N, CA, C and O atoms as a printed pandas DataFrame, in Angstrom:
     atom_number atom_name residue_name chain_id  residue_number  x_coord  y_coord  z_coord
0              1         N          MET        A               1   12.036   32.422   28.876
1              2        CA          MET        A               1   12.219   31.241   28.061
2              3         C          MET        A               1   10.854   30.739   27.591
3              4         O          MET        A               1    9.905   30.661   28.372
4              5         N          ALA        A               2   10.772   30.403   26.318
5              6        CA          ALA        A               2    9.511   29.942   25.750
6              7         C          ALA        A               2    9.166   28.547   26.255
7              8         O          ALA        A               2   10.038   27.697   26.437
8              9         N          LYS        A               3    7.899   28.339   26.472
9             10        CA          LYS        A               3    7.410   27.052   26.939
10            11         C          LYS        A               3    7.321   26.101   25.744
11            12         O          LYS        A               3    6.752   26.467   24.716
12            13         N          PRO        A               4    7.875   24.881   25.859
13            14        CA          PRO        A               4    7.825   23.962   24.719
14            15         C          PRO        A               4    6.389   23.529   24.443
15            16         O          PRO        A               4    5.574   23.380   25.354
16            17         N          THR        A               5    6.104   23.331   23.148
17            18        CA          THR        A               5    4.788   22.846   22.758
18            19         C          THR        A               5    4.922   21.434   22.219
19            20         O          THR        A               5    5.924   21.080   21.598
20            21         N          PHE        A               6    3.921   20.654   22.460
21            22        CA          PHE        A               6    3.912   19.265   22.004
22            23         C          PHE        A               6    2.694   19.028   21.137
23            24         O          PHE        A               6    1.604   19.527   21.418
24            25         N          ASN        A               7    2.894   18.263   20.086
25            26        CA          ASN        A               7    1.768   17.892   19.244
26            27         C          ASN        A               7    0.888   16.907   19.989
27            28         O          ASN        A               7    1.378   16.060   20.736
28            29         N          GLU        A               8   -0.411   17.024   19.779
29            30        CA          GLU        A               8   -1.347   16.105   20.407
30            31         C          GLU        A               8   -1.171   14.714   19.795
31            32         O          GLU        A               8   -1.174   14.552   18.575
32            33         N          VAL        A               9   -1.020   13.730   20.655
33            34        CA          VAL        A               9   -0.861   12.363   20.199
34            35         C          VAL        A               9   -2.202   11.667   20.291
35            36         O          VAL        A               9   -2.781   11.572   21.373
36            37         N          LYS        A              10   -2.695   11.186   19.180
37            38        CA          LYS        A              10   -3.952   10.445   19.164
38            39         C          LYS        A              10   -3.688    9.018   19.624
39            40         O          LYS        A              10   -2.545    8.562   19.645
40            41         N          ALA        A              11   -4.730    8.337   19.982
41            42        CA          ALA        A              11   -4.615    6.962   20.469
42            43         C          ALA        A              11   -4.085    6.038   19.378
43            44         O          ALA        A              11   -4.346    6.240   18.192
44            45         N          LEU        A              12   -3.337    5.023   19.801
45            46        CA          LEU        A              12   -2.871    3.982   18.891
46            47         C          LEU        A              12   -3.833    2.813   19.019
47            48         O          LEU        A              12   -3.981    2.238   20.097
48            49         N          ASN        A              13   -4.476    2.469   17.934
49            50        CA          ASN        A              13   -5.403    1.345   17.891
50            51         C          ASN        A              13   -4.667    0.157   17.303
51            52         O          ASN        A              13   -3.840    0.318   16.406
52            53         N          SER        A              14   -4.963   -1.041   17.802
53            54        CA          SER        A              14   -4.229   -2.216   17.359
54            55         C          SER        A              14   -5.146   -3.431   17.290
55            56         O          SER        A              14   -5.948   -3.671   18.192
56            57         N          ILE        A              15   -5.016   -4.189   16.214
57            58        CA          ILE        A              15   -5.690   -5.470   16.064
58            59         C          ILE        A              15   -4.595   -6.528   16.082
59            60         O          ILE        A              15   -3.732   -6.559   15.205
60            61         N          ALA        A              16   -4.640   -7.390   17.087
61            62        CA          ALA        A              16   -3.579   -8.361   17.314
62            63         C          ALA        A              16   -3.633   -9.524   16.318
63            64         O          ALA        A              16   -4.655   -9.788   15.685
64            65         N          GLN        A              17   -2.499  -10.199   16.210
65            66        CA          GLN        A              17   -2.410  -11.410   15.401
66            67         C          GLN        A              17   -3.421  -12.420   15.945
67            68         O          GLN        A              17   -3.733  -12.387   17.135
68            69         N          ASP        A              18   -3.935  -13.305   15.112
69            70        CA          ASP        A              18   -4.951  -14.294   15.464
70            71         C          ASP        A              18   -6.319  -13.664   15.727
71            72         O          ASP        A              18   -7.184  -14.295   16.335
72            73         N          THR        A              19   -6.517  -12.432   15.277
73            74        CA          THR        A              19   -7.816  -11.762   15.391
74            75         C          THR        A              19   -8.308  -11.445   13.984
75            76         O          THR        A              19   -7.562  -10.928   13.153
76            77         N          THR        A              20   -9.583  -11.765   13.727
77            78        CA          THR        A              20  -10.190  -11.485   12.425
78            79         C          THR        A              20  -11.366  -10.540   12.633
79            80         O          THR        A              20  -12.210  -10.769   13.499
80            81         N          ILE        A              21  -11.418   -9.487   11.841
81            82        CA          ILE        A              21  -12.518   -8.525   11.905
82            83         C          ILE        A              21  -13.125   -8.409   10.518
83            84         O          ILE        A              21  -12.416   -8.270    9.521
84            85         N          THR        A              22  -14.466   -8.468   10.472
85            86        CA          THR        A              22  -15.196   -8.258    9.230
86            87         C          THR        A              22  -16.031   -7.003    9.416
87            88         O          THR        A              22  -16.911   -6.955   10.275
88            89         N          GLY        A              23  -15.750   -5.982    8.602
89            90        CA          GLY        A              23  -16.449   -4.705    8.708
90            91         C          GLY        A              23  -15.485   -3.556    8.493
91            92         O          GLY        A              23  -14.285   -3.758    8.305
92            93         N          ASN        A              24  -16.019   -2.359    8.522
93            94        CA          ASN        A              24  -15.224   -1.163    8.275
94            95         C          ASN        A              24  -14.741   -0.570    9.591
95            96         O          ASN        A              24  -15.423   -0.661   10.612
96            97         N          ILE        A              25  -13.554    0.043    9.559
97            98        CA          ILE        A              25  -12.964    0.667   10.745
98            99         C          ILE        A              25  -12.650    2.119   10.430
99           100         O          ILE        A              25  -12.063    2.417    9.389
100          101         N          GLU        A              26  -13.037    3.027   11.325
101          102        CA          GLU        A              26  -12.727    4.455   11.238
102          103         C          GLU        A              26  -11.876    4.819   12.442
103          104         O          GLU        A              26  -12.205    4.443   13.567
104          105         N          SER        A              27  -10.784    5.549   12.222
105          106        CA          SER        A              27   -9.911    5.938   13.328
106          107         C          SER        A              27   -9.356    7.340   13.113
107          108         O          SER        A              27   -8.902    7.682   12.021
108          109         N          ASP        A              28   -9.398    8.144   14.167
109          110        CA          ASP        A              28   -8.767    9.466   14.123
110          111         C          ASP        A              28   -7.294    9.378   14.486
111          112         O          ASP        A              28   -6.526   10.292   14.183
112          113         N          GLY        A              29   -6.888    8.285   15.134
113          114        CA          GLY        A              29   -5.502    8.104   15.557
114          115         C          GLY        A              29   -4.753    7.170   14.630
115          116         O          GLY        A              29   -5.200    6.880   13.520
116          117         N          ASP        A              30   -3.614    6.707   15.095
117          118        CA          ASP        A              30   -2.810    5.744   14.338
118          119         C          ASP        A              30   -3.416    4.352   14.514
119          120         O          ASP        A              30   -4.133    4.091   15.479
120          121         N          PHE        A              31   -3.115    3.465   13.566
121          122        CA          PHE        A              31   -3.710    2.133   13.586
122          123         C          PHE        A              31   -2.684    1.086   13.179
123          124         O          PHE        A              31   -1.991    1.246   12.174
124          125         N          ARG        A              32   -2.588    0.012   13.961
125          126        CA          ARG        A              32   -1.695   -1.102   13.625
126          127         C          ARG        A              32   -2.531   -2.364   13.482
127          128         O          ARG        A              32   -3.355   -2.682   14.340
128          129         N          LEU        A              33   -2.305   -3.083   12.374
129          130        CA          LEU        A              33   -3.006   -4.335   12.110
130          131         C          LEU        A              33   -1.981   -5.460   12.027
131          132         O          LEU        A              33   -1.066   -5.420   11.204
132          133         N          ASP        A              34   -2.141   -6.462   12.886
133          134        CA          ASP        A              34   -1.329   -7.676   12.819
134          135         C          ASP        A              34   -2.198   -8.891   12.548
135          136         O          ASP        A              34   -1.682   -9.987   12.332
136          137         N          GLY        A              35   -3.503   -8.710   12.556
137          138        CA          GLY        A              35   -4.451   -9.789   12.295
138          139         C          GLY        A              35   -5.009   -9.702   10.884
139          140         O          GLY        A              35   -4.301   -9.356    9.938
140          141         N          ILE        A              36   -6.310  -10.026   10.759
141          142        CA          ILE        A              36   -6.987  -10.042    9.456
142          143         C          ILE        A              36   -8.162   -9.073    9.500
143          144         O          ILE        A              36   -8.941   -9.068   10.453
144          145         N          LEU        A              37   -8.279   -8.252    8.455
145          146        CA          LEU        A              37   -9.408   -7.334    8.316
146          147         C          LEU        A              37  -10.021   -7.525    6.936
147          148         O          LEU        A              37   -9.339   -7.416    5.917
148          149         N          ASP        A              38  -11.325   -7.814    6.922
149          150        CA          ASP        A              38  -12.103   -7.839    5.687
150          151         C          ASP        A              38  -12.998   -6.609    5.721
151          152         O          ASP        A              38  -14.059   -6.631    6.344
152          153         N          GLY        A              39  -12.579   -5.534    5.054
153          154        CA          GLY        A              39  -13.354   -4.306    5.065
154          155         C          GLY        A              39  -12.500   -3.110    4.709
155          156         O          GLY        A              39  -11.393   -3.244    4.187
156          157         N          ILE        A              40  -13.030   -1.950    4.997
157          158        CA          ILE        A              40  -12.376   -0.688    4.666
158          159         C          ILE        A              40  -11.792   -0.088    5.943
159          160         O          ILE        A              40  -12.470   -0.005    6.967
160          161         N          LEU        A              41  -10.533    0.327    5.871
161          162        CA          LEU        A              41   -9.854    0.976    6.993
162          163         C          LEU        A              41   -9.643    2.439    6.636
163          164         O          LEU        A              41   -8.848    2.759    5.752
164          165         N          ASN        A              42  -10.360    3.335    7.330
165          166        CA          ASN        A              42  -10.215    4.784    7.161
166          167         C          ASN        A              42   -9.493    5.308    8.389
167          168         O          ASN        A              42   -9.995    5.198    9.507
168          169         N          CYS        A              43   -8.315    5.876    8.180
169          170        CA          CYS        A              43   -7.496    6.331    9.309
170          171         C          CYS        A              43   -6.936    7.709    8.993
171          172         O          CYS        A              43   -6.334    7.917    7.939
172          173         N          LYS        A              44   -7.138    8.654    9.916
173          174        CA          LYS        A              44   -6.617   10.008    9.702
174          175         C          LYS        A              44   -5.132   10.104   10.021
175          176         O          LYS        A              44   -4.485   11.086    9.657
176          177         N          GLY        A              45   -4.590    9.109   10.688
177          178        CA          GLY        A              45   -3.177    9.104   11.058
178          179         C          GLY        A              45   -2.376    8.136   10.214
179          180         O          GLY        A              45   -2.505    8.090    8.991
180          181         N          ARG        A              46   -1.546    7.362   10.897
181          182        CA          ARG        A              46   -0.621    6.419   10.265
182          183         C          ARG        A              46   -1.168    5.000   10.402
183          184         O          ARG        A              46   -1.651    4.610   11.465
184          185         N          VAL        A              47   -1.086    4.231    9.313
185          186        CA          VAL        A              47   -1.475    2.822    9.319
186          187         C          VAL        A              47   -0.216    1.985    9.195
187          188         O          VAL        A              47    0.642    2.254    8.354
188          189         N          VAL        A              48   -0.111    0.949   10.054
189          190        CA          VAL        A              48    0.985   -0.009    9.970
190          191         C          VAL        A              48    0.381   -1.393    9.870
191          192         O          VAL        A              48   -0.416   -1.788   10.721
192          193         N          LEU        A              49    0.754   -2.140    8.829
193          194        CA          LEU        A              49    0.375   -3.542    8.689
194          195         C          LEU        A              49    1.613   -4.374    8.940
195          196         O          LEU        A              49    2.595   -4.276    8.204
196          197         N          GLY        A              50    1.569   -5.203    9.991
197          198        CA          GLY        A              50    2.684   -6.077   10.302
198          199         C          GLY        A              50    2.870   -7.149    9.248
199          200         O          GLY        A              50    2.035   -7.297    8.355
200          201         N          SER        A              51    3.944   -7.889    9.343
201          202        CA          SER        A              51    4.278   -8.880    8.311
202          203         C          SER        A              51    3.269  -10.027    8.220
203          204         O          SER        A              51    3.159  -10.661    7.171
204          205         N          GLU        A              52    2.533  -10.305    9.295
205          206        CA          GLU        A              52    1.524  -11.373    9.279
206          207         C          GLU        A              52    0.122  -10.839    8.983
207          208         O          GLU        A              52   -0.819  -11.627    8.887
208          209         N          ALA        A              53   -0.039   -9.544    8.840
209          210        CA          ALA        A              53   -1.353   -8.930    8.626
210          211         C          ALA        A              53   -1.888   -9.251    7.234
211          212         O          ALA        A              53   -1.137   -9.384    6.268
212          213         N          ARG        A              54   -3.225   -9.370    7.165
213          214        CA          ARG        A              54   -3.918   -9.600    5.902
214          215         C          ARG        A              54   -5.107   -8.649    5.855
215          216         O          ARG        A              54   -5.905   -8.607    6.791
216          217         N          LEU        A              55   -5.231   -7.884    4.770
217          218        CA          LEU        A              55   -6.361   -6.984    4.603
218          219         C          LEU        A              55   -6.973   -7.207    3.234
219          220         O          LEU        A              55   -6.291   -7.136    2.212
220          221         N          ARG        A              56   -8.276   -7.478    3.228
221          222        CA          ARG        A              56   -9.042   -7.594    1.990
222          223         C          ARG        A              56  -10.055   -6.461    2.015
223          224         O          ARG        A              56  -11.026   -6.507    2.771
224          225         N          GLY        A              57   -9.829   -5.444    1.190
225          226        CA          GLY        A              57  -10.700   -4.269    1.176
226          227         C          GLY        A              57   -9.945   -3.053    0.708
227          228         O          GLY        A              57   -9.350   -3.068   -0.369
228          229         N          GLU        A              58   -9.959   -1.990    1.507
229          230        CA          GLU        A              58   -9.304   -0.739    1.135
230          231         C          GLU        A              58   -8.639   -0.125    2.355
231          232         O          GLU        A              58   -9.052   -0.349    3.493
232          233         N          ILE        A              59   -7.592    0.660    2.086
233          234        CA          ILE        A              59   -6.948    1.466    3.118
234          235         C          ILE        A              59   -6.967    2.916    2.642
235          236         O          ILE        A              59   -6.597    3.214    1.506
236          237         N          HIS        A              60   -7.403    3.814    3.527
237          238        CA          HIS        A              60   -7.356    5.255    3.283
238          239         C          HIS        A              60   -6.701    5.866    4.518
239          240         O          HIS        A              60   -7.231    5.750    5.623
240          241         N          SER        A              61   -5.542    6.522    4.336
241          242        CA          SER        A              61   -4.849    7.092    5.489
242          243         C          SER        A              61   -3.934    8.234    5.069
243          244         O          SER        A              61   -3.780    8.532    3.884
244          245         N          ASN        A              62   -3.328    8.867    6.078
245          246        CA          ASN        A              62   -2.358    9.920    5.825
246          247         C          ASN        A              62   -1.020    9.321    5.405
247          248         O          ASN        A              62   -0.446    9.727    4.394
248          249         N          THR        A              63   -0.520    8.353    6.179
249          250        CA          THR        A              63    0.693    7.619    5.829
250          251         C          THR        A              63    0.433    6.142    6.096
251          252         O          THR        A              63   -0.445    5.795    6.887
252          253         N          ALA        A              64    1.194    5.274    5.439
253          254        CA          ALA        A              64    1.031    3.838    5.644
254          255         C          ALA        A              64    2.354    3.127    5.449
255          256         O          ALA        A              64    3.136    3.454    4.556
256          257         N          GLU        A              65    2.586    2.142    6.313
257          258        CA          GLU        A              65    3.744    1.261    6.227
258          259         C          GLU        A              65    3.197   -0.162    6.140
259          260         O          GLU        A              65    2.582   -0.662    7.083
260          261         N          ILE        A              66    3.427   -0.801    5.006
261          262        CA          ILE        A              66    2.835   -2.115    4.739
262          263         C          ILE        A              66    3.930   -3.172    4.701
263          264         O          ILE        A              66    4.860   -3.090    3.899
264          265         N          ALA        A              67    3.805   -4.177    5.588
265          266        CA          ALA        A              67    4.722   -5.315    5.579
266          267         C          ALA        A              67    3.961   -6.613    5.325
267          268         O          ALA        A              67    4.575   -7.656    5.101
268          269         N          GLY        A              68    2.633   -6.558    5.357
269          270        CA          GLY        A              68    1.799   -7.744    5.175
270          271         C          GLY        A              68    1.198   -7.819    3.784
271          272         O          GLY        A              68    1.784   -7.342    2.812
272          273         N          THR        A              69    0.000   -8.435    3.700
273          274        CA          THR        A              69   -0.677   -8.680    2.434
274          275         C          THR        A              69   -1.941   -7.837    2.344
275          276         O          THR        A              69   -2.735   -7.787    3.283
276          277         N          VAL        A              70   -2.119   -7.171    1.195
277          278        CA          VAL        A              70   -3.314   -6.373    0.945
278          279         C          VAL        A              70   -3.895   -6.786   -0.395
279          280         O          VAL        A              70   -3.190   -6.847   -1.403
280          281         N          GLU        A              71   -5.205   -7.072   -0.393
281          282        CA          GLU        A              71   -5.954   -7.309   -1.620
282          283         C          GLU        A              71   -6.975   -6.196   -1.725
283          284         O          GLU        A              71   -8.052   -6.275   -1.133
284          285         N          GLY        A              72   -6.638   -5.149   -2.483
285          286        CA          GLY        A              72   -7.527   -4.008   -2.623
286          287         C          GLY        A              72   -6.742   -2.727   -2.786
287          288         O          GLY        A              72   -5.512   -2.734   -2.817
288          289         N          GLU        A              73   -7.464   -1.633   -2.888
289          290        CA          GLU        A              73   -6.862   -0.331   -3.152
290          291         C          GLU        A              73   -6.294    0.299   -1.884
291          292         O          GLU        A              73   -6.881    0.204   -0.806
292          293         N          ILE        A              74   -5.136    0.944   -2.039
293          294        CA          ILE        A              74   -4.516    1.701   -0.952
294          295         C          ILE        A              74   -4.414    3.158   -1.410
295          296         O          ILE        A              74   -3.815    3.452   -2.444
296          297         N          THR        A              75   -5.004    4.064   -0.629
297          298        CA          THR        A              75   -4.943    5.494   -0.918
298          299         C          THR        A              75   -4.310    6.196    0.279
299          300         O          THR        A              75   -4.848    6.155    1.386
300          301         N          VAL        A              76   -3.158    6.846    0.050
301          302        CA          VAL        A              76   -2.407    7.495    1.115
302          303         C          VAL        A              76   -2.087    8.916    0.658
303          304         O          VAL        A              76   -1.542    9.117   -0.427
304          305         N          THR        A              77   -2.428    9.901    1.491
305          306        CA          THR        A              77   -2.207   11.288    1.080
306          307         C          THR        A              77   -0.737   11.682    1.108
307          308         O          THR        A              77   -0.323   12.554    0.344
308          309         N          ASP        A              78    0.065   11.055    1.978
309          310        CA          ASP        A              78    1.483   11.400    2.057
310          311         C          ASP        A              78    2.329   10.195    1.645
311          312         O          ASP        A              78    2.332    9.823    0.472
312          313         N          LEU        A              79    3.044    9.581    2.586
313          314        CA          LEU        A              79    4.019    8.540    2.264
314          315         C          LEU        A              79    3.433    7.130    2.393
315          316         O          LEU        A              79    2.889    6.764    3.435
316          317         N          LEU        A              80    3.554    6.355    1.327
317          318        CA          LEU        A              80    3.257    4.925    1.340
318          319         C          LEU        A              80    4.585    4.191    1.287
319          320         O          LEU        A              80    5.375    4.384    0.363
320          321         N          SER        A              81    4.829    3.344    2.289
321          322        CA          SER        A              81    6.080    2.606    2.381
322          323         C          SER        A              81    5.781    1.115    2.327
323          324         O          SER        A              81    5.048    0.595    3.169
324          325         N          LEU        A              82    6.346    0.426    1.339
325          326        CA          LEU        A              82    6.199   -1.022    1.221
326          327         C          LEU        A              82    7.475   -1.669    1.724
327          328         O          LEU        A              82    8.553   -1.440    1.176
328          329         N          LYS        A              83    7.353   -2.475    2.764
329          330        CA          LYS        A              83    8.486   -3.195    3.331
330          331         C          LYS        A              83    8.777   -4.436    2.493
331          332         O          LYS        A              83    7.985   -4.798    1.624
332          333         N          SER        A              84    9.895   -5.079    2.747
333          334        CA          SER        A              84   10.358   -6.196    1.912
334          335         C          SER        A              84    9.398   -7.374    1.904
335          336         O          SER        A              84    9.411   -8.158    0.955
336          337         N          THR        A              85    8.565   -7.527    2.930
337          338        CA          THR        A              85    7.634   -8.659    3.004
338          339         C          THR        A              85    6.246   -8.326    2.468
339          340         O          THR        A              85    5.358   -9.178    2.496
340          341         N          ALA        A              86    6.043   -7.113    1.985
341          342        CA          ALA        A              86    4.727   -6.679    1.503
342          343         C          ALA        A              86    4.347   -7.384    0.211
343          344         O          ALA        A              86    5.176   -7.574   -0.679
344          345         N          VAL        A              87    3.062   -7.773    0.124
345          346        CA          VAL        A              87    2.488   -8.344   -1.091
346          347         C          VAL        A              87    1.160   -7.625   -1.323
347          348         O          VAL        A              87    0.221   -7.778   -0.541
348          349         N          ILE        A              88    1.085   -6.841   -2.399
349          350        CA          ILE        A              88   -0.089   -6.022   -2.675
350          351         C          ILE        A              88   -0.683   -6.433   -4.010
351          352         O          ILE        A              88    0.025   -6.533   -5.012
352          353         N          THR        A              89   -1.997   -6.670   -4.018
353          354        CA          THR        A              89   -2.741   -6.893   -5.252
354          355         C          THR        A              89   -3.837   -5.842   -5.286
355          356         O          THR        A              89   -4.864   -5.985   -4.622
356          357         N          GLY        A              90   -3.621   -4.794   -6.054
357          358        CA          GLY        A              90   -4.582   -3.696   -6.122
358          359         C          GLY        A              90   -3.877   -2.396   -6.452
359          360         O          GLY        A              90   -2.649   -2.324   -6.485
360          361         N          ASP        A              91   -4.671   -1.379   -6.692
361          362        CA          ASP        A              91   -4.130   -0.088   -7.106
362          363         C          ASP        A              91   -3.567    0.682   -5.916
363          364         O          ASP        A              91   -4.063    0.573   -4.794
364          365         N          LEU        A              92   -2.519    1.463   -6.185
365          366        CA          LEU        A              92   -1.850    2.269   -5.177
366          367         C          LEU        A              92   -1.938    3.736   -5.580
367          368         O          LEU        A              92   -1.568    4.102   -6.696
368          369         N          ILE        A              93   -2.427    4.571   -4.674
369          370        CA          ILE        A              93   -2.520    6.012   -4.905
370          371         C          ILE        A              93   -1.846    6.678   -3.718
371          372         O          ILE        A              93   -2.238    6.446   -2.574
372          373         N          MET        A              94   -0.832    7.506   -3.975
373          374        CA          MET        A              94   -0.071    8.071   -2.869
374          375         C          MET        A              94    0.560    9.402   -3.245
375          376         O          MET        A              94    0.654    9.759   -4.419
376          377         N          GLY        A              95    0.991   10.130   -2.211
377          378        CA          GLY        A              95    1.728   11.376   -2.426
378          379         C          GLY        A              95    3.200   11.102   -2.667
379          380         O          GLY        A              95    3.803   11.658   -3.584
380          381         N          ARG        A              96    3.780   10.234   -1.830
381          382        CA          ARG        A              96    5.180    9.813   -1.971
382          383         C          ARG        A              96    5.222    8.306   -1.812
383          384         O          ARG        A              96    4.323    7.710   -1.218
384          385         N          PHE        A              97    6.290    7.678   -2.356
385          386        CA          PHE        A              97    6.335    6.216   -2.436
386          387         C          PHE        A              97    7.726    5.712   -2.086
387          388         O          PHE        A              97    8.724    6.230   -2.587
388          389         N          SER        A              98    7.791    4.697   -1.223
389          390        CA          SER        A              98    9.043    4.058   -0.855
390          391         C          SER        A              98    8.846    2.548   -0.933
391          392         O          SER        A              98    7.891    2.013   -0.371
392          393         N          VAL        A              99    9.749    1.863   -1.628
393          394        CA          VAL        A              99    9.634    0.414   -1.803
394          395         C          VAL        A              99   10.963   -0.242   -1.465
395          396         O          VAL        A              99   11.994    0.088   -2.051
396          397         N          GLU        A             100   10.934   -1.180   -0.509
397          398        CA          GLU        A             100   12.131   -1.938   -0.172
398          399         C          GLU        A             100   12.291   -3.098   -1.153
399          400         O          GLU        A             100   11.297   -3.606   -1.672
400          401         N          PRO        A             101   13.532   -3.524   -1.414
401          402        CA          PRO        A             101   13.744   -4.700   -2.254
402          403         C          PRO        A             101   13.037   -5.907   -1.649
403          404         O          PRO        A             101   13.119   -6.146   -0.445
404          405         N          GLY        A             102   12.343   -6.662   -2.494
405          406        CA          GLY        A             102   11.616   -7.839   -2.049
406          407         C          GLY        A             102   10.117   -7.614   -1.995
407          408         O          GLY        A             102    9.352   -8.575   -2.064
408          409         N          ALA        A             103    9.676   -6.361   -1.873
409          410        CA          ALA        A             103    8.242   -6.061   -1.871
410          411         C          ALA        A             103    7.664   -6.378   -3.238
411          412         O          ALA        A             103    8.318   -6.184   -4.263
412          413         N          ARG        A             104    6.412   -6.875   -3.243
413          414        CA          ARG        A             104    5.752   -7.209   -4.509
414          415         C          ARG        A             104    4.406   -6.515   -4.587
415          416         O          ARG        A             104    3.667   -6.461   -3.604
416          417         N          PHE        A             105    4.089   -5.981   -5.768
417          418        CA          PHE        A             105    2.756   -5.435   -5.966
418          419         C          PHE        A             105    2.330   -5.590   -7.407
419          420         O          PHE        A             105    3.148   -5.572   -8.327
420          421         N          SER        A             106    1.017   -5.743   -7.583
421          422        CA          SER        A             106    0.428   -5.885   -8.897
422          423         C          SER        A             106   -0.772   -4.956   -8.956
423          424         O          SER        A             106   -1.739   -5.134   -8.215
424          425         N          GLY        A             107   -0.711   -3.979   -9.823
425          426        CA          GLY        A             107   -1.789   -2.998   -9.937
426          427         C          GLY        A             107   -1.275   -1.725  -10.568
427          428         O          GLY        A             107   -0.150   -1.667  -11.064
428          429         N          ILE        A             108   -2.099   -0.726  -10.542
429          430        CA          ILE        A             108   -1.755    0.572  -11.108
430          431         C          ILE        A             108   -1.259    1.476   -9.988
431          432         O          ILE        A             108   -1.865    1.534   -8.918
432          433         N          CYS        A             109   -0.151    2.184  -10.234
433          434        CA          CYS        A             109    0.376    3.162   -9.286
434          435         C          CYS        A             109    0.032    4.555   -9.785
435          436         O          CYS        A             109    0.251    4.891  -10.949
436          437         N          LYS        A             110   -0.509    5.354   -8.882
437          438        CA          LYS        A             110   -0.813    6.737   -9.230
438          439         C          LYS        A             110   -0.244    7.619   -8.139
439          440         O          LYS        A             110   -0.601    7.491   -6.968
440          441         N          MET        A             111    0.651    8.520   -8.536
441          442        CA          MET        A             111    1.316    9.384   -7.574
442          443         C          MET        A             111    0.846   10.811   -7.784
443          444         O          MET        A             111    0.845   11.321   -8.905
444          445         N          ASN        A             112    0.444   11.456   -6.682
445          446        CA          ASN        A             112    0.005   12.844   -6.737
446          447         C          ASN        A             112    0.837   13.607   -5.730
447          448         O          ASN        A             112    0.709   13.384   -4.526
448          449         N          ALA        A             113    1.685   14.501   -6.199
449          450        CA          ALA        A             113    2.634   15.216   -5.342
450          451         C          ALA        A             113    1.979   16.314   -4.507
451          452         O          ALA        A             113    2.662   16.931   -3.691
452          453         N          GLY        A             114    0.711   16.577   -4.674
453          454        CA          GLY        A             114    0.041   17.593   -3.867
454          455         C          GLY        A             114   -0.900   18.421   -4.695
455          456         O          GLY        A             114   -0.916   18.330   -5.923
456          457         N          GLU        A             115   -1.686   19.230   -4.018
457          458        CA          GLU        A             115   -2.677   20.049   -4.705
458          459         C          GLU        A             115   -2.047   21.160   -5.526
459          460         O          GLU        A             115   -2.582   21.534   -6.570
460          461         N          LYS        A             116   -0.923   21.694   -5.077
461          462        CA          LYS        A             116   -0.305   22.822   -5.774
462          463         C          LYS        A             116    0.391   22.393   -7.062
463          464         O          LYS        A             116    0.373   23.122   -8.054
464          465         N          ALA        A             117    1.003   21.214   -7.044
465          466        CA          ALA        A             117    1.739   20.751   -8.224
466          467         C          ALA        A             117    1.425   19.278   -8.460
467          468         O          ALA        A             117    2.252   18.415   -8.166
468          469         N          PRO        A             118    0.237   18.981   -8.989
469          470        CA          PRO        A             118   -0.119   17.581   -9.180
470          471         C          PRO        A             118    0.740   16.914  -10.243
471          472         O          PRO        A             118    1.070   17.514  -11.266
472          473         N          MET        A             119    1.089   15.685   -9.984
473          474        CA          MET        A             119    1.862   14.898  -10.937
474          475         C          MET        A             119    1.214   13.516  -10.987
475          476         O          MET        A             119    1.324   12.740  -10.038
476          477         N          ASP        A             120    0.562   13.224  -12.055
477          478        CA          ASP        A             120   -0.114   11.948  -12.189
478          479         C          ASP        A             120    0.713   11.017  -13.051
479          480         O          ASP        A             120    1.095   11.362  -14.169
480          481         N          ILE        A             121    0.985    9.841  -12.528
481          482        CA          ILE        A             121    1.699    8.821  -13.282
482          483         C          ILE        A             121    0.797    7.608  -13.329
483          484         O          ILE        A             121    0.414    7.074  -12.287
484          485         N          GLU        A             122    0.456    7.171  -14.517
485          486        CA          GLU        A             122   -0.412    6.011  -14.637
486          487         C          GLU        A             122    0.178    5.077  -15.683
487          488         O          GLU        A             122    0.545    5.503  -16.778
488          489         N          PHE        A             123    0.262    3.816  -15.337
489          490        CA          PHE        A             123    0.792    2.808  -16.243
490          491         C          PHE        A             123   -0.395    2.009  -16.764
491          492         O          PHE        A             123   -0.775    0.995  -16.178
492          493         N          THR        A             124   -0.971    2.465  -17.855
493          494        CA          THR        A             124   -2.152    1.788  -18.390
494          495         C          THR        A             124   -1.707    0.664  -19.314
495          496         O          THR        A             124   -0.772    0.800  -20.104
496          497         N          GLY        A             125   -2.402   -0.430  -19.184
497          498        CA          GLY        A             125   -2.132   -1.567  -20.048
498          499         C          GLY        A             125   -0.895   -2.359  -19.656
499          500         O          GLY        A             125   -0.609   -3.386  -20.272
500          501         N          LEU        A             126   -0.165   -1.917  -18.665
501          502        CA          LEU        A             126    1.055   -2.594  -18.256
502          503         C          LEU        A             126    0.834   -3.201  -16.886
503          504         O          LEU        A             126    0.652   -2.481  -15.904
504          505         N          ARG        A             127    0.849   -4.499  -16.817
505          506        CA          ARG        A             127    0.708   -5.200  -15.539
506          507         C          ARG        A             127    1.960   -6.032  -15.372
507          508         O          ARG        A             127    2.247   -6.920  -16.175
508          509         N          ARG        A             128    2.697   -5.736  -14.322
509          510        CA          ARG        A             128    3.935   -6.452  -14.090
510          511         C          ARG        A             128    4.098   -6.657  -12.600
511          512         O          ARG        A             128    3.975   -5.712  -11.821
512          513         N          GLU        A             129    4.367   -7.863  -12.208
513          514        CA          GLU        A             129    4.625   -8.143  -10.808
514          515         C          GLU        A             129    6.100   -7.960  -10.553
515          516         O          GLU        A             129    6.940   -8.547  -11.235
516          517         N          ILE        A             130    6.409   -7.143   -9.567
517          518        CA          ILE        A             130    7.792   -6.867   -9.239
518          519         C          ILE        A             130    8.214   -7.800   -8.120
519          520         O          ILE        A             130    7.499   -7.941   -7.128
520          521         N          GLY        A             131    9.346   -8.428   -8.265
521          522        CA          GLY        A             131    9.802   -9.285   -7.163
522          523         C          GLY        A             131   10.557  -10.462   -7.609
523          524         O          GLY        A             131   10.997  -11.263   -6.784
């Protein structure tokens, strides 16, 4: 019988509510923000912003689930998911996109389906707040 293999789980980093950080954060693991970050968040794993989270800066990650407020650019190589409480002001660049009813964003969306079959969608000159 074959021995089961498990994927290596990287550490989960978390910034709690009522915590404010000014500066850039680099993480090889997953990252959850429930507080406030003024800076750039570079994460090789998954980023989760809770409903009370506030980020002013940039997010760069593999996947992201946003329920809080972001002022700045979000770049996600795979799935970007905006929850119903998300409020985004800034450009969105992602591989795949999921938006729950109630989420709001203002900026340019650019979707790239991958290196083999790139698909660029850009809405130039059109600024519309959804919500």
